[in-house]
N, CA and C of each residue as an Amber inpcrd file, in Angstrom:
protein
   351
   6.0010000 202.6050000 149.5920000   7.2150000 202.2100000 150.4730000
   6.7700000 203.0290000 151.8430000   7.2880000 202.6170000 152.7750000
   7.1840000 203.0090000 154.1990000   8.4580000 203.4600000 154.5660000
   8.4650000 204.3210000 155.8570000   9.6070000 204.6830000 156.4310000
   9.7920000 203.9500000 157.6640000  11.0840000 203.6400000 157.9300000
  11.3500000 202.5290000 158.9750000  12.5270000 203.3340000 159.7830000
  12.6980000 202.7590000 161.0040000  13.7980000 203.1680000 161.7290000
  14.4180000 201.9500000 162.4100000  15.6180000 201.4850000 162.4250000
  15.8990000 200.1820000 163.1810000  17.2130000 200.6520000 164.0270000
  17.0390000 200.2130000 165.2480000  18.3620000 200.3350000 166.1350000
  18.6630000 198.8510000 166.6270000  20.0040000 198.7910000 166.6300000
  20.6220000 197.3790000 167.1840000  21.7090000 197.7920000 167.8910000
  21.9910000 196.7910000 168.5770000  23.0990000 196.5680000 169.4660000
  23.9890000 195.6440000 169.0700000  25.2650000 195.9180000 169.0950000
  26.4090000 194.8940000 168.7300000  26.9960000 194.4530000 170.0680000
  27.5120000 193.3250000 170.0520000  28.3220000 192.8200000 171.2370000
  29.5840000 193.8530000 171.4470000  30.0400000 193.9990000 172.8350000
  31.2090000 194.8730000 172.8310000  32.5640000 194.3540000 172.8630000
  32.5720000 192.9850000 172.4590000  33.8920000 192.3180000 172.2980000
  34.4320000 192.6250000 170.8640000  33.6050000 193.1830000 169.7920000
  34.1380000 193.3160000 168.3500000  35.1880000 194.4360000 168.3560000
  36.2500000 194.4670000 167.3560000  36.9440000 195.4300000 167.0650000
  36.2800000 196.5470000 166.2900000  36.8120000 197.6210000 165.8550000
  36.4570000 198.4070000 165.1050000  36.0340000 197.8560000 163.8590000
  36.8950000 197.3690000 163.2750000  36.8370000 196.8120000 162.0630000
  35.6020000 195.7830000 161.7580000  35.3770000 195.0300000 163.0020000
  34.5080000 193.8990000 162.8570000  33.0790000 194.5570000 163.1180000
  32.9930000 195.7220000 163.9910000  31.8210000 196.4920000 163.9710000
  31.4970000 197.0690000 162.6730000  32.2420000 197.7400000 162.3900000
  32.0090000 198.2200000 160.5660000  31.6370000 197.2570000 159.8470000
  32.2720000 196.0630000 159.7720000  31.8040000 194.8780000 158.7960000
  30.4290000 194.5660000 159.0270000  29.6950000 194.4540000 160.2790000
  28.7540000 194.1350000 160.6580000  27.5680000 195.0960000 160.2150000
  27.8060000 196.3040000 160.4740000  27.0220000 197.4170000 160.1510000
  26.7570000 197.4470000 158.4250000  27.9050000 197.2030000 157.8160000
  27.9150000 197.3070000 156.4040000  27.1500000 196.0120000 155.9340000
  27.2630000 194.8140000 156.5300000  26.3900000 193.6410000 156.2430000
  24.9710000 194.0610000 156.1560000  24.5960000 194.7080000 157.3100000
  23.1430000 195.0590000 157.2540000  22.6860000 196.1760000 156.1730000
  23.6690000 196.8780000 156.0260000  23.2870000 197.8900000 154.8990000
  23.1230000 197.2640000 153.4800000  24.0570000 196.3270000 153.2490000
  23.9140000 195.3700000 152.0370000  22.7180000 194.8860000 151.9200000
  22.3020000 194.1600000 152.8860000  20.8530000 193.5680000 153.0400000
  19.8980000 194.6400000 152.6290000  19.9280000 195.5640000 153.0920000
  18.9430000 196.7550000 152.9350000  19.0110000 197.1160000 151.3000000
  20.0670000 197.3060000 150.8540000  20.2460000 197.5910000 149.6450000
  19.8430000 196.5250000 148.5560000  20.2200000 195.4530000 148.9820000
  19.8050000 194.2370000 147.9030000  18.0800000 193.9960000 148.0530000
  17.4030000 194.6420000 149.2330000  15.9860000 194.5180000 149.0710000
  15.5510000 195.8820000 148.4820000  16.3570000 196.5930000 147.9010000
  15.8700000 197.7720000 147.3160000  15.3100000 198.7680000 148.2680000
  15.8960000 199.0050000 149.3310000  15.7620000 200.0200000 150.4270000
  16.3890000 201.0980000 150.1900000  16.0500000 202.2760000 150.4210000
  16.6420000 203.7150000 150.2870000  17.2080000 204.1110000 151.8190000
  18.2300000 203.8890000 152.0730000  18.9260000 204.4650000 153.3630000
  18.7640000 205.9040000 153.5700000  18.0070000 206.3660000 154.4560000
  18.0880000 208.0080000 154.7730000  18.8930000 208.5710000 155.5950000
  19.2340000 207.8130000 156.6700000  20.1390000 208.4410000 157.6700000
  20.8950000 207.1410000 158.4760000  21.9550000 207.1640000 158.6650000
  22.7880000 206.4250000 159.5880000  23.5210000 207.0020000 160.7240000
  23.3400000 206.5570000 161.9940000  23.9480000 207.1850000 163.0720000
  24.8510000 206.0350000 163.8440000  26.0570000 206.4720000 164.3180000
  26.6280000 205.3070000 165.0930000  26.8400000 206.0160000 166.3930000
  26.0470000 205.3750000 167.5090000  25.8690000 205.9260000 168.8550000
  27.0490000 205.6840000 169.6090000  27.7650000 204.7560000 169.3550000
  28.9770000 204.2720000 169.9810000  28.7610000 203.2760000 170.9320000
  29.8050000 203.0660000 171.9770000  29.7840000 202.2070000 172.8990000
  29.0320000 202.6730000 174.1180000  27.7250000 202.2740000 174.5760000
  27.0930000 202.7600000 175.5740000  26.7300000 201.7260000 176.7660000
  26.3720000 201.9580000 177.8380000  25.9530000 201.1990000 178.9390000
  24.6100000 200.5970000 178.6570000  24.3590000 199.3380000 178.8960000
  22.9380000 198.7380000 178.6400000  22.1500000 198.9170000 180.0010000
  20.6740000 199.2090000 179.9420000  19.9740000 199.2670000 181.1010000
  20.1390000 197.9890000 181.9990000  20.2100000 196.9040000 181.3980000
  20.3360000 195.7910000 182.1510000  21.2990000 194.7110000 181.3770000
  22.0760000 193.7870000 181.9540000  22.9280000 192.7400000 181.4430000
  22.2440000 192.1560000 180.2550000  22.6470000 192.0170000 179.3600000
  22.0170000 191.0180000 178.2200000  23.5930000 190.0310000 177.9120000
  23.2950000 188.7210000 177.8230000  24.2220000 187.5670000 177.6420000
  25.5660000 188.1020000 178.6040000  25.2640000 188.4700000 179.6740000
  26.4120000 188.8340000 180.7300000  27.3500000 189.9350000 180.1070000
  26.6920000 190.5890000 179.3070000  27.4530000 191.8550000 178.9680000
  26.5340000 193.2870000 179.4660000  27.4110000 194.1120000 179.7210000
  26.7620000 195.4450000 180.3670000  26.7710000 196.7020000 179.3360000
  27.6530000 196.3730000 178.2930000  27.7300000 197.4660000 177.3620000
  27.6590000 197.0230000 176.1070000  27.4880000 197.9190000 174.9640000
  27.2270000 197.3980000 173.6160000  27.4000000 198.6080000 172.6120000
  27.7330000 198.1980000 171.1760000  27.7690000 199.3060000 170.3800000
  26.3370000 199.7090000 169.6180000  25.8030000 200.6720000 169.7370000
  24.7060000 201.0810000 169.1270000  24.7080000 201.6960000 168.0450000
  23.5960000 201.3490000 167.1110000  23.6840000 201.8210000 165.5460000
  22.3280000 202.0670000 165.2790000  22.1360000 203.1540000 164.6790000
  20.5460000 203.5550000 164.1150000  20.6950000 203.6450000 162.6040000
  19.5910000 203.0220000 162.0320000  19.6480000 203.2440000 160.5120000
  18.1480000 203.6390000 160.0800000  18.0070000 204.5750000 159.4250000
  16.6520000 205.1070000 159.0090000  16.4280000 204.8200000 157.2930000
  15.4670000 204.1190000 157.0540000  15.4300000 203.6780000 155.4120000
  13.9370000 203.7170000 155.1560000  13.8040000 203.7750000 154.0740000
  12.4810000 203.4090000 152.9760000  12.5210000 202.0330000 152.6090000
  11.3580000 201.4510000 152.9220000  11.5390000 199.8330000 152.0840000
   9.8770000 199.5300000 152.2550000   9.9980000 198.4550000 151.4120000
   8.7400000 197.6010000 151.3500000   8.4760000 196.8060000 152.5440000
   7.3920000 196.6090000 152.8990000   7.3450000 195.8760000 154.4290000
   7.7720000 194.5120000 154.2760000   7.9550000 194.0200000 153.0490000
   8.5370000 192.3820000 153.0710000  10.1230000 192.4540000 153.5920000
  10.9260000 193.6170000 153.4580000  12.0160000 194.0190000 153.6430000
  12.3480000 193.5100000 155.1510000  11.3760000 194.0180000 156.0050000
  11.6610000 193.9650000 157.4260000  11.7680000 192.3920000 157.7520000
  11.2070000 191.7420000 157.2060000  10.9940000 190.0620000 157.5610000
  12.3050000 189.5820000 157.4370000  13.0300000 190.1100000 156.2120000
  14.3220000 189.4570000 155.7480000  15.4370000 190.2500000 156.6170000
  15.3620000 191.3340000 157.0150000  16.2220000 192.1130000 157.8820000
  16.1970000 191.4680000 159.0940000  15.0640000 191.2160000 159.8040000
  15.0700000 190.5180000 161.1210000  15.5180000 189.3420000 161.3030000
  15.2520000 188.4950000 160.1730000  15.8820000 187.2400000 160.0400000
  17.3200000 187.1710000 160.1400000  17.8750000 188.3960000 159.4040000
  19.4560000 188.5410000 159.5410000  19.9010000 188.6190000 160.7840000
  19.1450000 189.6090000 161.4900000  19.5120000 190.0880000 162.7300000
  19.4980000 188.9490000 163.8480000  18.6870000 188.0950000 163.6540000
  18.5030000 186.9630000 164.5250000  19.6590000 185.6950000 164.1160000
  20.1240000 185.6940000 163.0580000  21.0660000 184.8940000 162.4270000
  22.3480000 185.3880000 162.9800000  22.7250000 186.5710000 163.2030000
  24.0870000 187.3570000 163.1490000  24.2340000 187.2710000 164.7720000
  25.1480000 186.5960000 165.2510000  25.3970000 186.4320000 166.4790000
  26.1850000 187.6200000 167.2650000  26.5640000 188.4290000 166.4730000
  27.2140000 189.7500000 166.8320000  26.0310000 190.8160000 167.3250000
  24.8340000 190.6660000 166.7960000  23.5950000 191.3970000 167.2890000
  23.0580000 190.8420000 168.4160000  23.2440000 191.4640000 169.5640000
  22.4690000 191.1290000 170.7740000  21.0590000 191.5720000 170.8400000
  20.6800000 192.7600000 170.5730000  19.4520000 193.0800000 170.4030000
  19.0380000 193.9040000 169.3510000  17.9230000 194.2260000 168.7600000
  17.3200000 195.0520000 167.6730000  15.8190000 195.3150000 168.1180000
  15.5910000 196.4820000 167.4180000  14.1900000 196.9450000 167.2010000
  13.9160000 197.5670000 166.1810000  12.8960000 197.2120000 165.1170000
  12.5960000 198.0100000 164.1540000  11.1170000 198.3760000 164.1030000
  10.8160000 199.6320000 163.9370000   9.6150000 200.0590000 163.6180000
   9.0860000 201.0960000 162.3450000   8.0720000 201.0200000 162.1060000
   7.3920000 202.0830000 160.9540000   7.3020000 203.2050000 161.8210000
   7.8520000 204.4400000 161.0130000   7.5710000 205.6810000 161.5030000
   6.2730000 206.2280000 160.9140000   5.3890000 206.8590000 161.9000000
   4.2790000 207.4700000 161.5300000   4.6930000 208.8870000 161.2510000
   3.8250000 209.8440000 160.8760000   4.3260000 211.1510000 160.2400000
   4.6290000 211.8790000 161.2710000   4.4650000 211.6100000 162.8800000
   5.1740000 212.3630000 163.9090000   6.4670000 211.9060000 164.2040000
   6.6910000 210.6020000 164.0300000   8.0520000 210.0710000 164.3410000
   8.9750000 210.7150000 163.0930000   8.2840000 210.5340000 161.8750000
   9.2220000 211.0390000 160.5160000   9.6270000 212.5960000 160.8130000
   8.5970000 213.3640000 161.0580000   9.0430000 214.8530000 161.6320000
  10.1230000 215.0480000 162.5020000  10.0050000 214.3570000 163.5370000
  10.9700000 214.2640000 164.6600000  12.3410000 213.9570000 164.0770000
  12.4540000 212.8300000 163.4220000  13.4950000 212.2020000 163.0860000
  14.0900000 213.1470000 161.9510000  13.4910000 214.0170000 161.1420000
  13.9170000 215.0570000 160.2250000  14.5920000 216.0820000 161.0450000
  13.8300000 216.8140000 162.0900000  14.3660000 217.8180000 162.9080000
  15.5120000 217.4060000 163.6500000  15.5870000 215.9850000 164.0280000
  17.0260000 215.6940000 164.7380000  18.0580000 215.4800000 163.7000000
  17.7860000 215.1460000 162.5340000  19.0530000 215.1020000 161.5440000
  19.3370000 216.6440000 161.1170000  18.3020000 217.5040000 160.9710000
  18.6590000 218.8340000 160.7100000  19.4130000 219.6000000 161.6800000
  19.0130000 219.3160000 163.1220000  19.8770000 219.7510000 164.2620000
  21.2410000 219.2770000 164.1770000  21.3520000 217.9300000 163.9700000
  22.8490000 217.3460000 163.8140000  23.6110000 217.9640000 162.8640000
  22.9830000 218.2220000 161.6050000  23.8310000 218.8150000 160.8060000
  24.2910000 220.2640000 161.1230000  23.4210000 221.1480000 161.4240000
  23.6140000 222.4330000 161.9220000  24.6520000 222.4850000 162.9800000
  24.5520000 221.5120000 163.9280000  25.5270000 221.3740000 165.0360000
  26.9560000 221.0160000 164.4400000  26.9050000 220.2180000 163.5870000
  28.2530000 219.8070000 162.8910000  28.8170000 220.9230000 162.0680000
  27.9310000 221.8270000 161.3590000  28.4970000 222.8020000 160.5200000
  28.8510000 224.0200000 161.5390000  28.4510000 223.8810000 162.6550000
  28.6870000 225.0710000 163.8270000  30.0450000 224.6730000 164.2550000
  30.4140000 223.5140000 164.4370000  31.6250000 223.3100000 164.9540000
  32.9400000 223.3390000 164.1560000  32.5880000 223.3550000 162.6200000
  33.5380000 223.6000000 161.6370000  34.1660000 225.1420000 161.6960000
  33.1130000 226.1020000 161.9570000  33.3710000 227.2750000 161.7510000
  34.2110000 227.8770000 163.0210000
């Protein structure tokens, strides 16, 4: 199993419930394909670098997971079929990207625990 990271942008016209439903659909596909979700981050509504389909903002979502290479084809096919997804990028993490992602997760956890105190 390889480590992967996918970032996708959802159209900004979705309600919170619709956005969560779209993310859950993607997570269900990964779980159906026996992928192990390592980390999930909702980056929220952000401005796009350039207009896509006449939209200037989008809901960004990041999912890190472990999966077999065949899972990526299924996942990207689903991204293309879902009209709520306006852009996506999936890549296999090498050892350096994996180390960086782990440090970023640990930093996020330590920042969240610092806020609670």
